[in-house]
C-alpha positions as CSV (number, residue, x, y, z in Angstrom):
1,M,-14.4,-1.9,-27.2
2,N,-11.6,-1.0,-24.4
3,T,-8.5,-3.0,-24.7
4,A,-6.0,-1.0,-22.8
5,K,-4.4,-2.5,-19.8
6,P,-4.7,-1.9,-16.1
7,S,-2.1,0.7,-15.2
8,F,0.4,-0.4,-12.0
9,T,-0.4,3.4,-11.1
10,D,-4.0,3.0,-10.6
11,W,-4.4,2.6,-7.0
12,N,-7.0,3.9,-4.9
13,I,-5.3,3.7,-1.1
14,Y,-7.8,4.8,1.3
15,P,-8.4,6.5,4.5
16,N,-5.2,9.0,4.0
17,P,-5.1,9.5,6.8
18,V,-5.8,6.3,8.6
19,S,-6.4,4.8,12.0
20,N,-6.3,1.0,11.6
21,V,-7.1,-1.0,8.0
22,L,-5.4,0.8,4.9
23,F,-7.8,-0.8,1.9
24,I,-5.5,-0.8,-1.1
25,S,-7.8,-1.5,-5.1
26,G,-6.4,-1.9,-8.4
27,Q,-6.9,-4.5,-11.4
28,L,-3.7,-5.9,-10.7
29,D,-2.3,-9.4,-7.9
30,I,-0.2,-7.6,-5.3
31,S,3.4,-9.6,-4.4
32,S,3.5,-8.0,-0.9
33,I,2.5,-4.4,0.4
34,E,5.6,-3.1,3.0
35,V,5.4,-0.5,5.5
36,Y,8.1,2.1,5.9
37,N,8.9,5.1,8.6
38,L,10.8,8.0,7.5
39,Q,14.0,6.7,8.0
40,G,13.1,4.1,5.4
41,Q,13.3,1.3,7.9
42,L,11.2,-1.8,6.7
43,I,8.6,-1.6,9.9
44,E,6.2,-4.3,8.4
45,K,5.7,-6.6,5.6
46,Q,2.4,-8.4,3.8
47,L,2.9,-11.2,1.2
48,G,0.2,-12.0,-1.1
49,N,-2.5,-10.7,-2.7
50,Q,-4.5,-8.6,0.5
51,K,-6.0,-5.7,-0.4
52,T,-6.0,-4.6,3.3
53,I,-3.5,-4.3,5.9
54,N,-3.8,-3.3,9.4
55,I,-1.1,-0.4,10.7
56,G,-3.2,0.4,14.2
57,S,-0.8,-1.1,16.2
58,L,1.4,1.6,15.1
59,P,2.4,5.1,16.2
60,A,0.8,8.1,14.6
61,G,3.2,9.3,11.9
62,V,4.1,9.7,8.2
63,Y,4.8,6.4,6.0
64,S,5.4,4.9,3.4
65,I,3.6,2.3,1.7
66,L,5.2,0.1,-1.4
67,I,3.6,-2.1,-2.9
68,H,4.8,-4.8,-5.6
69,A,3.0,-6.1,-8.0
70,L,4.3,-8.5,-11.3
71,D,7.7,-6.9,-12.1
72,H,6.2,-3.6,-10.6
73,Q,6.0,-0.9,-7.5
74,S,5.1,1.3,-6.7
75,Q,4.9,4.1,-2.9
76,F,2.3,5.9,-1.5
77,R,2.8,7.9,1.5
78,I,0.2,7.7,4.9
79,I,-0.4,9.2,7.8
80,K,-1.6,7.4,10.7
81,N,-3.8,9.3,12.9
C-alpha cells in the first residue's frame, strides 16, 4: 500500500507553448494562479481550485506562472504563442 503524500512539485502544465487555455493537473487543491510578465508585473490572477487559466488575450511572449496550493507555491515558465 502506497501511503506517500502528493508532492507539491507533481504538477503538469500543458500545453507549453500555449495559445489560449493552459491546463494544470496535480493532486493538491489550488488556491490561486498568478501570471507575471518578465518584468515581474502581475498580469492575471485567478482564485479558487480551477485547473485551467485562459491567457488567450495576452500578447505572445514568455510568462511566469505561480501556483499557490496549501502553504506552498511553485513557479513555471511558459511561452504564449
